[in-house]
N, C-alpha and C positions, 0 to 999 in steps of 0.2 A: 823174752829177749832182754839182754843187758841194755839199760837206758842209754849208755854211751854209744853202743853200736846203732841203736835205733835213731838216736839224734844225729849221728854222723851220716846215716843213710839218707836222711831228709835234708841235709845241709845243701846249700847252693854251691855247686862246684865252680861256678864262675867267680866266686869271691876268693880273695887272697888269704882271708882269715876266717876261721870258723870257731864260734864260741859254743861250748856245750854246757848246758845247765841241767842239773838233776831236776826233773819235773816234779818229783815228790817234794823236794825242798822248796821250790818256787811256790807250789800250791800251799804248803804249810805256812810259809812266811806271808804270802799274800792274804791268806785267810786271817792270820793274826793281825796284820796291819788294818785290814778292812773291819774286822770285828771289834778289836780292842782299842786301836789307836785313832782310827778315822773319826768316830763319833765325838770324842772329846776335843780333837783338834778343830773340827768344824764348829762345834759349839763355842769354843774359846774365840775363834775368829768372828763368829756372828755376834758375840757379846760385846765386841769392841765398837760396833756401829759403823765401822769403816769398810770400804770395799775390800774384797779379798779374791784370790784366784778362784775361778769357777771349779768346784769339785763336784762332778756329777756322780750321783749314787751308782749309776750304771756304768760309769767309765772313770773310776778313780785312777789317777795317773801314777802308775808304779813302774819302776825301772830297776835294773840290776846294777849292783856295785860289788867290788871285790876288795877285800882287805887280806892280802896274802891268799891262801887257798880257800878261805871261807866265802861263801856266797851270801850277799846281803841284798835285800829288796828295799827300795827307797821310795818314800812318799815325800813329795816336794810341795810346798805351798807358799803363797805370797800375800802380804798385806799392803794395801795402798792407802794414800791419803785421798781426800775428796776430789782432787783434781787429777787423780790417776797416777801420780808418781809413786814409786816403790818406797815403802817404809821398812819392810822386813821380808827376808827370804829365808825360809826354814827348810831343812833337808834332813829327814829322819831315815836312817838306814838300820834295818833290823836283820840280824843273822840268827842262827840257831843258838849262839853262845853269848850274844850281847847286842848293844845298840850304840850308834853314834849319832849325835844330833849336832849338825852344823847350822850356824845362823849368821846372817849378814844384815846389818842395819845401815840404812842410807840416810845421811843427814845433809839436807840441802840448806844452804845459807846465802843471803843476798850479797850483792857486790859491795855494800857498805860495811860489811863485817870487818872489824878490826883484825889485822893480821895476827896480833898477839893472841887473840882468842883461838884462831886456827892452830897456831904453834903450840898452845897449851894442851889442846886435845891430842895433837899428833905426838907430843913428847910425854904423854902420861905413861908412867912406868907400868901401870896395871895392864896396859895393852901391848907391852913390849914383846910378849910371846908371839903375837900375830899383829904386826904393826898396822895401824890404820893406813889407808891410801887416800890421797887427795887428788881430785880432778877439778880443774878450773875451766869452765866452759859455760857460756850463757845458755839458759834453757830455751830450746826451740819450740817445744810443745806448749809450754805455759810461760810465756814471757812476762805475764802479769805478776808472777811470783818473784821476778827478779832474782832467780836462783843462779848464782855464778859458781859457787863452790859446792862440791859434794865430797863429804868424808864418808868412807865406808869402814865400818867396824866389823870385824869377823871374830868368831870364836867357835869352839867345838868342845863337846864333852861326851864321854862314853862310859861304858860299864861292861865288863866281860868276865866277871868273877863267878858267875853262876846264875841260875834262873830265878832265885828267890827275890821277890820284890822288884824284879827287873822292869817289868812293864809299867808299874805304877811310878817308879822313879823317873822313867823317861817321860811319861805323860805329865807329871808334875813339872819337870824341867821345861817342857814345851809350853805349858800353860803360863808359867811364870814369865818366860821369854816374851810371849805375846802381850801379856799385860804390861810388862816393863817397857817394851818397845813403844807401846801407845803412850805411856807416860813420857818417855824420852822425846817422842815426836811432838806431843802437845806442849812440852816445856820449851820447844824451839820454833814454834809456828811463827813468832814475830822476831826470830833471830835472837842474838845475845846483846844485851845492853851493857852489862858489866861483867867483870871477871867472876863475880859471885854467881851469875847465871851459868857461866861455863862450868864452874866447880860443882854446881847443883846437877848439871847434866852428867858430868863425869861420875858422880856418886851413883846416879841411877844406872848409868851404863856399866859400872863395875859389877852390878848384881848379876848380869848375864854375859858380859863380854870381857871380863877380866881373864887374862891368861892364867891357867892353872899350873 
């Protein structure tokens, strides 16, 4: 039986929208993510020494994404600092023809931070393609960190020219982002004291979060 007909017959008629996915494509992409991508991602997260989102070998969190007509399966992970706050959120989507790796870095800064330091990061031309966002709110979960400002940096990179070296390129991209995000976090644990500290952080951030 055609997979579209079979999927439609098993759909819930009580819902207003039905999404049909080719089970062969889902199986192929899930096996690729679990076999080739999951082990190096978990290893890179473990090597940081920081807490990370629980990825159970028996229940690896995968979801579906669409870029036009192509089905992509997505593996999402998070890295946290020792008090449980988010440092990095990574989202890898793999289709039959390419990959897209989206990442978000969360920078928490104390209330004593010079406004000029915040403005310098927000105005950095390297991030202009995906402008940073600034949230001003005292930390409720961890008031001892005196975190009032949160800057979120975002970036994405992809590859859809063909299958050659595709997987290794994506894995290398992810591993570098995890390592660099740890360096970015550790350079800001005590906040910024001078503009030189800010510029050092920006140079690190450009490695993985500069708009292409």
